[in-house]
Backbone and ligand atoms as CSV (ligand in chain L), in Angstrom:
chain,resi,resn,atom,element,x,y,z
A,1,MET,N,N,100.821,99.592,140.203
A,1,MET,CA,C,99.578,100.318,140.486
A,1,MET,C,C,99.617,101.691,139.811
A,2,VAL,N,N,98.529,102.041,139.192
A,2,VAL,CA,C,98.401,103.362,138.577
A,2,VAL,C,C,97.262,104.077,139.277
A,3,ASP,N,N,97.608,105.177,139.942
A,3,ASP,CA,C,96.606,105.934,140.698
A,3,ASP,C,C,95.983,106.998,139.792
A,4,PRO,N,N,94.654,106.961,139.629
A,4,PRO,CA,C,94.005,107.902,138.695
A,4,PRO,C,C,94.273,109.369,139.047
A,5,VAL,N,N,94.512,109.665,140.325
A,5,VAL,CA,C,94.747,111.048,140.748
A,5,VAL,C,C,96.240,111.370,140.742
A,6,ARG,N,N,97.004,110.596,141.493
A,6,ARG,CA,C,98.447,110.840,141.615
A,6,ARG,C,C,99.140,110.767,140.245
A,7,ASP,N,N,98.701,109.825,139.409
A,7,ASP,CA,C,99.381,109.577,138.140
A,7,ASP,C,C,98.622,110.145,136.938
A,8,ALA,N,N,97.796,111.154,137.193
A,8,ALA,CA,C,96.943,111.695,136.122
A,8,ALA,C,C,97.755,112.160,134.913
A,9,ALA,N,N,98.882,112.850,135.164
A,9,ALA,CA,C,99.695,113.361,134.053
A,9,ALA,C,C,100.323,112.210,133.273
A,10,GLU,N,N,100.742,111.192,134.001
A,10,GLU,CA,C,101.351,110.010,133.385
A,10,GLU,C,C,100.322,109.275,132.506
A,11,ILE,N,N,99.102,109.147,133.030
A,11,ILE,CA,C,98.025,108.485,132.280
A,11,ILE,C,C,97.708,109.285,131.017
A,12,ALA,N,N,97.681,110.604,131.153
A,12,ALA,CA,C,97.388,111.466,130.003
A,12,ALA,C,C,98.467,111.302,128.934
A,13,ARG,N,N,99.723,111.209,129.370
A,13,ARG,CA,C,100.853,111.014,128.445
A,13,ARG,C,C,100.699,109.675,127.726
A,14,PHE,N,N,100.309,108.664,128.467
A,14,PHE,CA,C,100.107,107.342,127.871
A,14,PHE,C,C,98.964,107.371,126.853
A,15,GLU,N,N,97.841,107.954,127.271
A,15,GLU,CA,C,96.667,107.931,126.388
A,15,GLU,C,C,96.875,108.759,125.130
A,16,ALA,N,N,97.719,109.803,125.250
A,16,ALA,CA,C,98.019,110.618,124.074
A,16,ALA,C,C,98.821,109.817,123.044
A,17,ALA,N,N,99.484,108.757,123.503
A,17,ALA,CA,C,100.308,107.934,122.608
A,17,ALA,C,C,99.527,106.758,122.026
A,18,VAL,N,N,98.259,106.648,122.379
A,18,VAL,CA,C,97.444,105.534,121.885
A,18,VAL,C,C,96.480,106.038,120.811
A,19,VAL,N,N,96.554,105.419,119.629
A,19,VAL,CA,C,95.671,105.803,118.521
A,19,VAL,C,C,94.570,104.759,118.395
A,20,ARG,N,N,93.331,105.214,118.465
A,20,ARG,CA,C,92.184,104.302,118.434
A,20,ARG,C,C,91.683,104.099,117.013
A,21,GLY,N,N,91.468,102.845,116.647
A,21,GLY,CA,C,90.926,102.545,115.326
A,21,GLY,C,C,89.506,103.056,115.199
A,22,PRO,N,N,89.068,103.388,113.976
A,22,PRO,CA,C,87.753,103.993,113.763
A,22,PRO,C,C,86.580,103.036,113.970
A,23,ASP,N,N,86.811,101.739,113.774
A,23,ASP,CA,C,85.710,100.779,113.912
A,23,ASP,C,C,85.596,100.290,115.353
A,24,ALA,N,N,84.383,99.895,115.717
A,24,ALA,CA,C,84.091,99.499,117.095
A,24,ALA,C,C,84.981,98.339,117.559
A,25,GLN,N,N,85.392,97.479,116.615
A,25,GLN,CA,C,86.173,96.294,116.996
A,25,GLN,C,C,87.680,96.500,116.859
A,26,ASP,N,N,88.091,97.651,116.353
A,26,ASP,CA,C,89.515,97.880,116.079
A,26,ASP,C,C,90.362,97.896,117.339
A,27,CYS,N,N,91.641,97.592,117.144
A,27,CYS,CA,C,92.618,97.736,118.216
A,27,CYS,C,C,92.882,99.222,118.465
A,28,TRP,N,N,93.439,99.494,119.653
A,28,TRP,CA,C,93.972,100.816,119.958
A,28,TRP,C,C,95.471,100.617,120.063
A,29,LEU,N,N,96.232,101.304,119.210
A,29,LEU,CA,C,97.655,101.015,119.103
A,29,LEU,C,C,98.527,102.051,119.803
A,30,PHE,N,N,99.486,101.534,120.539
A,30,PHE,CA,C,100.446,102.386,121.241
A,30,PHE,C,C,101.504,102.857,120.249
A,31,THR,N,N,101.783,104.149,120.222
A,31,THR,CA,C,102.712,104.687,119.221
A,31,THR,C,C,104.003,105.210,119.844
A,32,GLY,N,N,104.248,104.821,121.086
A,32,GLY,CA,C,105.508,105.213,121.736
A,32,GLY,C,C,106.616,104.237,121.385
A,33,ALA,N,N,107.529,104.032,122.342
A,33,ALA,CA,C,108.674,103.143,122.104
A,33,ALA,C,C,108.220,101.692,121.943
A,34,ILE,N,N,108.981,100.940,121.124
A,34,ILE,CA,C,108.698,99.521,120.920
A,34,ILE,C,C,109.939,98.720,121.305
A,35,GLY,N,N,109.747,97.716,122.129
A,35,GLY,CA,C,110.864,96.875,122.561
A,35,GLY,C,C,111.223,95.835,121.515
A,36,GLY,N,N,112.321,95.130,121.764
A,36,GLY,CA,C,112.786,94.086,120.857
A,36,GLY,C,C,111.781,92.958,120.697
A,37,ASP,N,N,110.846,92.865,121.649
A,37,ASP,CA,C,109.839,91.803,121.600
A,37,ASP,C,C,108.566,92.241,120.877
A,38,GLY,N,N,108.560,93.495,120.387
A,38,GLY,CA,C,107.398,93.981,119.644
A,38,GLY,C,C,106.319,94.614,120.509
A,39,TYR,N,N,106.541,94.635,121.818
A,39,TYR,CA,C,105.557,95.245,122.716
A,39,TYR,C,C,105.890,96.715,122.950
A,40,GLY,N,N,104.868,97.512,123.207
A,40,GLY,CA,C,105.068,98.912,123.522
A,40,GLY,C,C,105.788,99.061,124.857
A,41,ARG,N,N,106.599,100.094,124.967
A,41,ARG,CA,C,107.376,100.338,126.180
A,41,ARG,C,C,107.077,101.726,126.719
A,42,LEU,N,N,106.931,101.793,128.009
A,42,LEU,CA,C,106.621,103.069,128.648
A,42,LEU,C,C,107.482,103.200,129.896
A,43,TRP,N,N,108.118,104.368,130.029
A,43,TRP,CA,C,108.888,104.627,131.244
A,43,TRP,C,C,108.014,105.396,132.222
A,44,ILE,N,N,107.945,104.902,133.442
A,44,ILE,CA,C,107.199,105.619,134.473
A,44,ILE,C,C,108.084,105.751,135.703
A,45,ARG,N,N,107.664,106.592,136.634
A,45,ARG,CA,C,108.441,106.806,137.846
A,45,ARG,C,C,107.635,106.311,139.043
A,46,ARG,N,N,108.251,105.456,139.829
A,46,ARG,CA,C,107.614,104.951,141.047
A,46,ARG,C,C,108.625,104.989,142.184
A,47,ASP,N,N,108.230,105.602,143.300
A,47,ASP,CA,C,109.106,105.689,144.472
A,47,ASP,C,C,110.486,106.242,144.108
A,48,GLY,N,N,110.499,107.252,143.246
A,48,GLY,CA,C,111.749,107.906,142.885
A,48,GLY,C,C,112.597,107.153,141.874
A,49,ARG,N,N,112.109,106.024,141.408
A,49,ARG,CA,C,112.881,105.239,140.440
A,49,ARG,C,C,112.154,105.167,139.111
A,50,ARG,N,N,112.959,105.122,138.024
A,50,ARG,CA,C,112.365,104.953,136.696
A,50,ARG,C,C,112.151,103.465,136.467
A,51,VAL,N,N,110.952,103.139,136.033
A,51,VAL,CA,C,110.610,101.748,135.784
A,51,VAL,C,C,110.052,101.639,134.372
A,52,MET,N,N,110.446,100.585,133.660
A,52,MET,CA,C,109.912,100.385,132.327
A,52,MET,C,C,108.799,99.339,132.366
A,53,VAL,N,N,107.682,99.683,131.774
A,53,VAL,CA,C,106.565,98.732,131.746
A,53,VAL,C,C,106.102,98.542,130.304
A,54,ARG,N,N,105.523,97.394,130.058
A,54,ARG,CA,C,104.913,97.168,128.751
A,54,ARG,C,C,103.626,97.975,128.673
A,55,ALA,N,N,103.373,98.540,127.509
A,55,ALA,CA,C,102.204,99.409,127.331
A,55,ALA,C,C,100.891,98.660,127.579
A,56,ASN,N,N,100.832,97.394,127.166
A,56,ASN,CA,C,99.578,96.645,127.362
A,56,ASN,C,C,99.319,96.405,128.850
A,57,ARG,N,N,100.401,96.172,129.591
A,57,ARG,CA,C,100.268,95.954,131.029
A,57,ARG,C,C,99.857,97.264,131.729
A,58,TYR,N,N,100.430,98.356,131.253
A,58,TYR,CA,C,100.078,99.651,131.822
A,58,TYR,C,C,98.593,99.949,131.585
A,59,ALA,N,N,98.134,99.658,130.379
A,59,ALA,CA,C,96.714,99.890,130.050
A,59,ALA,C,C,95.817,99.101,130.990
A,60,LEU,N,N,96.229,97.890,131.269
A,60,LEU,CA,C,95.457,97.028,132.162
A,60,LEU,C,C,95.420,97.622,133.576
A,61,ALA,N,N,96.568,98.140,134.010
A,61,ALA,CA,C,96.643,98.743,135.346
A,61,ALA,C,C,95.765,99.995,135.423
A,62,VAL,N,N,95.767,100.802,134.353
A,62,VAL,CA,C,94.931,102.011,134.323
A,62,VAL,C,C,93.454,101.628,134.469
A,63,ALA,N,N,93.073,100.526,133.812
A,63,ALA,CA,C,91.672,100.097,133.820
A,63,ALA,C,C,91.207,99.644,135.194
A,64,LEU,N,N,92.145,99.417,136.098
A,64,LEU,CA,C,91.780,98.988,137.460
A,64,LEU,C,C,91.441,100.170,138.367
A,65,HIS,N,N,91.624,101.390,137.852
A,65,HIS,CA,C,91.242,102.610,138.576
A,65,HIS,C,C,91.805,102.653,139.995
A,66,GLY,N,N,93.095,102.360,140.112
A,66,GLY,CA,C,93.729,102.510,141.414
A,66,GLY,C,C,93.953,101.215,142.161
A,67,ASP,N,N,93.302,100.146,141.713
A,67,ASP,CA,C,93.582,98.849,142.336
A,67,ASP,C,C,94.922,98.320,141.803
A,68,VAL,N,N,95.547,97.474,142.581
A,68,VAL,CA,C,96.855,96.943,142.204
A,68,VAL,C,C,96.697,95.784,141.215
A,69,LEU,N,N,97.493,95.840,140.154
A,69,LEU,CA,C,97.544,94.708,139.222
A,69,LEU,C,C,98.582,93.732,139.769
A,70,PRO,N,N,98.150,92.567,140.237
A,70,PRO,CA,C,99.110,91.640,140.848
A,70,PRO,C,C,100.139,91.168,139.826
A,71,PRO,N,N,101.390,90.965,140.280
A,71,PRO,CA,C,102.458,90.584,139.353
A,71,PRO,C,C,102.174,89.289,138.589
A,72,TRP,N,N,101.378,88.397,139.191
A,72,TRP,CA,C,101.113,87.121,138.519
A,72,TRP,C,C,100.028,87.254,137.445
A,73,GLU,N,N,99.330,88.378,137.432
A,73,GLU,CA,C,98.341,88.594,136.380
A,73,GLU,C,C,99.061,89.084,135.129
A,74,ARG,N,N,98.900,88.368,134.034
A,74,ARG,CA,C,99.555,88.762,132.800
A,74,ARG,C,C,98.591,89.545,131.921
A,75,ALA,N,N,99.170,90.416,131.094
A,75,ALA,CA,C,98.349,91.135,130.119
A,75,ALA,C,C,98.335,90.322,128.837
A,76,LEU,N,N,97.221,89.682,128.553
A,76,LEU,CA,C,97.114,88.819,127.376
A,76,LEU,C,C,96.368,89.545,126.261
A,77,HIS,N,N,96.627,89.098,125.035
A,77,HIS,CA,C,95.978,89.716,123.875
A,77,HIS,C,C,95.062,88.725,123.176
A,78,GLY,N,N,93.773,89.002,123.167
A,78,GLY,CA,C,92.870,88.184,122.381
A,78,GLY,C,C,93.047,88.483,120.900
A,79,CYS,N,N,93.463,89.702,120.585
A,79,CYS,CA,C,93.587,90.137,119.186
A,79,CYS,C,C,94.933,89.755,118.578
A,80,ASP,N,N,95.874,89.279,119.415
A,80,ASP,CA,C,97.187,88.851,118.927
A,80,ASP,C,C,97.992,89.999,118.310
A,81,VAL,N,N,97.751,91.215,118.792
A,81,VAL,CA,C,98.505,92.377,118.321
A,81,VAL,C,C,99.258,92.958,119.524
A,82,PRO,N,N,100.580,92.687,119.622
A,82,PRO,CA,C,101.333,93.098,120.815
A,82,PRO,C,C,101.234,94.600,121.120
A,83,LEU,N,N,101.081,95.410,120.068
A,83,LEU,CA,C,101.052,96.858,120.253
A,83,LEU,C,C,99.692,97.352,120.766
A,84,CYS,N,N,98.715,96.463,120.784
A,84,CYS,CA,C,97.370,96.872,121.181
A,84,CYS,C,C,97.315,97.178,122.677
A,85,ALA,N,N,96.705,98.314,123.017
A,85,ALA,CA,C,96.587,98.731,124.413
A,85,ALA,C,C,95.119,98.988,124.762
A,86,ARG,N,N,94.239,98.274,124.066
A,86,ARG,CA,C,92.813,98.419,124.340
A,86,ARG,C,C,92.384,97.327,125.319
A,87,VAL,N,N,91.899,97.736,126.470
A,87,VAL,CA,C,91.512,96.768,127.479
A,87,VAL,C,C,90.081,96.307,127.240
A,88,SER,N,N,89.897,94.987,127.219
A,88,SER,CA,C,88.559,94.417,127.130
A,88,SER,C,C,88.103,94.090,128.543
A,89,VAL,N,N,86.980,94.664,128.939
A,89,VAL,CA,C,86.491,94.398,130.291
A,89,VAL,C,C,85.606,93.155,130.268
A,90,PRO,N,N,85.567,92.415,131.398
A,90,PRO,CA,C,84.736,91.217,131.447
A,90,PRO,C,C,83.277,91.545,131.109
A,91,GLY,N,N,82.644,90.706,130.328
A,91,GLY,CA,C,81.253,90.916,129.967
A,91,GLY,C,C,81.088,91.688,128.674
A,92,GLU,N,N,82.183,92.315,128.216
A,92,GLU,CA,C,82.140,93.066,126.967
A,92,GLU,C,C,82.055,92.077,125.806
A,93,THR,N,N,81.207,92.373,124.844
A,93,THR,CA,C,81.083,91.456,123.699
A,93,THR,C,C,81.971,91.938,122.560
A,94,GLY,N,N,82.095,91.117,121.538
A,94,GLY,CA,C,82.907,91.486,120.390
A,94,GLY,C,C,84.329,91.002,120.544
A,95,ARG,N,N,85.206,91.541,119.737
A,95,ARG,CA,C,86.594,91.107,119.705
A,95,ARG,C,C,87.280,91.395,121.036
A,96,ARG,N,N,88.021,90.406,121.510
A,96,ARG,CA,C,88.727,90.584,122.772
A,96,ARG,C,C,90.109,91.173,122.501
A,97,HIS,N,N,90.515,92.147,123.282
A,97,HIS,CA,C,91.839,92.761,123.111
A,97,HIS,C,C,92.725,92.401,124.297
A,98,VAL,N,N,93.047,93.380,125.136
A,98,VAL,CA,C,93.920,93.103,126.281
A,98,VAL,C,C,93.078,92.720,127.491
A,99,PHE,N,N,93.459,91.631,128.133
A,99,PHE,CA,C,92.754,91.217,129.347
A,99,PHE,C,C,93.749,90.555,130.296
A,100,ALA,N,N,93.363,90.487,131.556
A,100,ALA,CA,C,94.244,89.898,132.568
A,100,ALA,C,C,94.043,88.399,132.609
A,101,GLY,N,N,95.146,87.678,132.716
A,101,GLY,CA,C,95.042,86.231,132.802
A,101,GLY,C,C,96.279,85.641,133.444
A,102,SER,N,N,96.211,84.362,133.695
A,102,SER,CA,C,97.328,83.648,134.317
A,102,SER,C,C,98.280,83.141,133.238
A,103,GLN,N,N,99.402,82.590,133.674
A,103,GLN,CA,C,100.345,81.963,132.742
A,103,GLN,C,C,99.640,80.828,131.990
A,104,ARG,N,N,98.759,80.097,132.690
A,104,ARG,CA,C,98.048,78.998,132.035
A,104,ARG,C,C,97.122,79.526,130.934
A,105,ASP,N,N,96.422,80.620,131.248
A,105,ASP,CA,C,95.581,81.252,130.221
A,105,ASP,C,C,96.430,81.621,129.007
A,106,ASN,N,N,97.653,82.107,129.299
A,106,ASN,CA,C,98.556,82.533,128.234
A,106,ASN,C,C,98.914,81.354,127.335
A,107,MET,N,N,99.209,80.191,127.934
A,107,MET,CA,C,99.553,79.007,127.153
A,107,MET,C,C,98.363,78.582,126.291
A,108,GLU,N,N,97.169,78.652,126.870
A,108,GLU,CA,C,95.979,78.259,126.117
A,108,GLU,C,C,95.749,79.212,124.947
A,109,GLN,N,N,95.971,80.497,125.233
A,109,GLN,CA,C,95.820,81.514,124.200
A,109,GLN,C,C,96.823,81.276,123.072
A,110,MET,N,N,98.061,80.948,123.438
A,110,MET,CA,C,99.097,80.684,122.452
A,110,MET,C,C,98.724,79.473,121.604
A,111,GLY,N,N,98.165,78.449,122.269
A,111,GLY,CA,C,97.752,77.254,121.545
A,111,GLY,C,C,96.677,77.579,120.529
A,112,ARG,N,N,95.723,78.404,120.940
A,112,ARG,CA,C,94.616,78.755,120.049
A,112,ARG,C,C,95.085,79.558,118.858
A,113,SER,N,N,96.062,80.459,119.078
A,113,SER,CA,C,96.491,81.325,117.974
A,113,SER,C,C,97.652,80.696,117.205
A,114,GLY,N,N,98.020,79.471,117.564
A,114,GLY,CA,C,99.046,78.763,116.806
A,114,GLY,C,C,100.459,79.168,117.163
A,115,ARG,N,N,100.627,79.888,118.283
A,115,ARG,CA,C,101.966,80.296,118.708
A,115,ARG,C,C,102.511,79.279,119.698
A,116,GLY,N,N,103.805,79.122,119.704
A,116,GLY,CA,C,104.459,78.315,120.729
A,116,GLY,C,C,104.252,76.828,120.540
A,117,GLY,N,N,105.075,76.054,121.217
A,117,GLY,CA,C,104.940,74.603,121.195
A,117,GLY,C,C,105.590,73.969,119.983
A,118,GLY,N,N,106.208,72.824,120.209
A,118,GLY,CA,C,106.762,72.064,119.089
A,118,GLY,C,C,108.174,72.470,118.728
A,119,ARG,N,N,108.867,71.563,118.022
A,119,ARG,CA,C,110.257,71.796,117.673
A,119,ARG,C,C,110.426,72.944,116.697
A,120,VAL,N,N,109.530,72.998,115.724
A,120,VAL,CA,C,109.618,74.056,114.713
A,120,VAL,C,C,109.494,75.420,115.379
A,121,ALA,N,N,108.573,75.491,116.342
A,121,ALA,CA,C,108.359,76.766,117.034
A,121,ALA,C,C,109.614,77.177,117.798
A,122,VAL,N,N,110.292,76.217,118.425
A,122,VAL,CA,C,111.505,76.534,119.178
A,122,VAL,C,C,112.591,77.045,118.231
A,123,ARG,N,N,112.749,76.339,117.113
A,123,ARG,CA,C,113.781,76.718,116.142
A,123,ARG,C,C,113.519,78.103,115.561
A,124,GLN,N,N,112.248,78.402,115.366
A,124,GLN,CA,C,111.922,79.651,114.679
A,124,GLN,C,C,111.527,80.771,115.635
A,125,ARG,N,N,111.700,80.526,116.910
A,125,ARG,CA,C,111.239,81.519,117.881
A,125,ARG,C,C,111.884,82.872,117.647
A,126,ASN,N,N,113.198,82.855,117.434
A,126,ASN,CA,C,113.900,84.117,117.261
A,126,ASN,C,C,113.388,84.863,116.032
A,127,ALA,N,N,113.210,84.130,114.948
A,127,ALA,CA,C,112.668,84.737,113.727
A,127,ALA,C,C,111.264,85.276,114.001
A,128,GLY,N,N,110.502,84.537,114.809
A,128,GLY,CA,C,109.150,84.969,115.138
A,128,GLY,C,C,109.149,86.278,115.903
A,129,VAL,N,N,110.072,86.408,116.855
A,129,VAL,CA,C,110.160,87.636,117.650
A,129,VAL,C,C,110.556,88.805,116.758
A,130,LEU,N,N,111.517,88.563,115.863
A,130,LEU,CA,C,111.951,89.626,114.952
A,130,LEU,C,C,110.797,90.065,114.063
A,131,ALA,N,N,110.035,89.090,113.548
A,131,ALA,CA,C,108.902,89.413,112.688
A,131,ALA,C,C,107.855,90.195,113.469
A,132,ARG,N,N,107.681,89.823,114.734
A,132,ARG,CA,C,106.694,90.505,115.567
A,132,ARG,C,C,107.087,91.964,115.775
A,133,ARG,N,N,108.397,92.183,115.976
A,133,ARG,CA,C,108.840,93.558,116.163
A,133,ARG,C,C,108.664,94.361,114.867
A,134,ASP,N,N,109.024,93.748,113.741
A,134,ASP,CA,C,108.850,94.414,112.439
A,134,ASP,C,C,107.390,94.806,112.233
A,135,ARG,N,N,106.514,93.897,112.608
A,135,ARG,CA,C,105.087,94.151,112.430
A,135,ARG,C,C,104.639,95.313,113.306
A,136,SER,N,N,105.149,95.347,114.544
A,136,SER,CA,C,104.780,96.442,115.445
A,136,SER,C,C,105.280,97.785,114.923
A,137,VAL,N,N,106.519,97.789,114.406
A,137,VAL,CA,C,107.085,99.036,113.876
A,137,VAL,C,C,106.256,99.511,112.671
A,138,ALA,N,N,105.851,98.568,111.814
A,138,ALA,CA,C,105.039,98.913,110.642
A,138,ALA,C,C,103.663,99.427,111.072
A,139,LEU,N,N,103.103,98.797,112.110
A,139,LEU,CA,C,101.788,99.225,112.604
A,139,LEU,C,C,101.848,100.638,113.176
A,140,ARG,N,N,102.907,100.894,113.939
A,140,ARG,CA,C,103.052,102.228,114.537
A,140,ARG,C,C,103.138,103.287,113.443
A,141,ALA,N,N,103.924,102.978,112.388
A,141,ALA,CA,C,104.065,103.926,111.278
A,141,ALA,C,C,102.713,104.151,110.584
A,142,ALA,N,N,101.882,103.100,110.572
A,142,ALA,CA,C,100.594,103.163,109.861
A,142,ALA,C,C,99.565,104.044,110.563
A,143,VAL,N,N,99.778,104.332,111.843
A,143,VAL,CA,C,98.771,105.118,112.567
A,143,VAL,C,C,99.330,106.413,113.162
A,144,ARG,N,N,100.620,106.651,112.937
A,144,ARG,CA,C,101.258,107.777,113.597
A,144,ARG,C,C,100.622,109.114,113.248
A,145,ASN,N,N,100.224,109.236,111.996
A,145,ASN,CA,C,99.574,110.490,111.582
A,145,ASN,C,C,98.093,110.265,111.352
A,146,GLY,N,N,97.477,109.527,112.270
A,146,GLY,CA,C,96.076,109.166,112.105
A,146,GLY,C,C,95.979,107.771,111.525
A,147,TRP,N,N,94.884,107.107,111.843
A,147,TRP,CA,C,94.694,105.697,111.469
A,147,TRP,C,C,94.564,105.560,109.956
A,148,ASP,N,N,95.542,104.900,109.326
A,148,ASP,CA,C,95.513,104.635,107.890
A,148,ASP,C,C,95.129,103.165,107.724
A,149,ALA,N,N,93.847,102.921,107.451
A,149,ALA,CA,C,93.305,101.553,107.466
A,149,ALA,C,C,94.041,100.627,106.495
A,150,ALA,N,N,94.382,101.125,105.310
A,150,ALA,CA,C,95.064,100.287,104.322
A,150,ALA,C,C,96.458,99.914,104.822
A,151,ALA,N,N,97.164,100.892,105.388
A,151,ALA,CA,C,98.512,100.632,105.902
A,151,ALA,C,C,98.466,99.689,107.103
A,152,VAL,N,N,97.418,99.816,107.929
A,152,VAL,CA,C,97.262,98.925,109.078
A,152,VAL,C,C,97.065,97.488,108.594
A,153,ALA,N,N,96.221,97.314,107.587
A,153,ALA,CA,C,95.963,95.968,107.048
A,153,ALA,C,C,97.245,95.378,106.472
A,154,ASP,N,N,98.020,96.189,105.762
A,154,ASP,CA,C,99.299,95.717,105.210
A,154,ASP,C,C,100.243,95.287,106.327
A,155,ALA,N,N,100.327,96.125,107.364
A,155,ALA,CA,C,101.248,95.845,108.472
A,155,ALA,C,C,100.851,94.562,109.195
A,156,LEU,N,N,99.546,94.346,109.356
A,156,LEU,CA,C,99.083,93.147,110.053
A,156,LEU,C,C,99.391,91.888,109.243
A,157,ALA,N,N,99.435,92.021,107.927
A,157,ALA,CA,C,99.667,90.865,107.062
A,157,ALA,C,C,101.145,90.477,107.021
A,158,VAL,N,N,102.025,91.442,107.294
A,158,VAL,CA,C,103.469,91.190,107.188
A,158,VAL,C,C,103.991,90.499,108.448
A,159,GLY,N,N,104.638,89.366,108.248
A,159,GLY,CA,C,105.291,88.656,109.353
A,159,GLY,C,C,104.362,88.355,110.485
A,160,HIS,N,N,103.141,87.969,110.166
A,160,HIS,CA,C,102.195,87.675,111.235
A,160,HIS,C,C,102.704,86.527,112.108
A,161,PRO,N,N,102.759,86.740,113.437
A,161,PRO,CA,C,103.384,85.737,114.304
A,161,PRO,C,C,102.700,84.376,114.269
A,162,THR,N,N,101.423,84.308,113.899
A,162,THR,CA,C,100.784,82.998,113.887
A,162,THR,C,C,101.337,82.128,112.752
A,163,LEU,N,N,102.069,82.750,111.806
A,163,LEU,CA,C,102.719,81.956,110.772
A,163,LEU,C,C,103.855,81.142,111.356
A,164,TRP,N,N,104.341,81.565,112.507
A,164,TRP,CA,C,105.464,80.865,113.114
A,164,TRP,C,C,104.935,79.838,114.078
L,1,ZN,ZN,ZN,93.565,94.688,119.979
């Protein structure tokens, strides 16, 4: 749970690390730490303990304005960009970014984007994760000093996970 009042400084720190693309459909990319899985990482403090959360999940929790994000709700990406922290609200038109869904929704999403499933996918999973992390690192570099559209396009083309 992210409380808009209690966690205002934490939310501000998070939002300062997110760079928004100039076009209406662009992703908003997290430029903080990146985990081995290619997802953004954020350290927060809850009940006196440091907890690490994925940036996309944190964005989803912020969008709930104080309501609890249940553990079974996953942060899924319609845009297939792990670093994206732009929440798509229900009813919003255009490209879908981060939204809440179940594990089943996640499997369906993976099927649609060509991820997961099959022997080849199992064999190449590790390579896929490495490529995903490389892509996230390249994307972060592409927007760190402001959104560089050409560099973003290059980064998205390199090691795209749907190739796996
Ligand atoms: Zn996105």
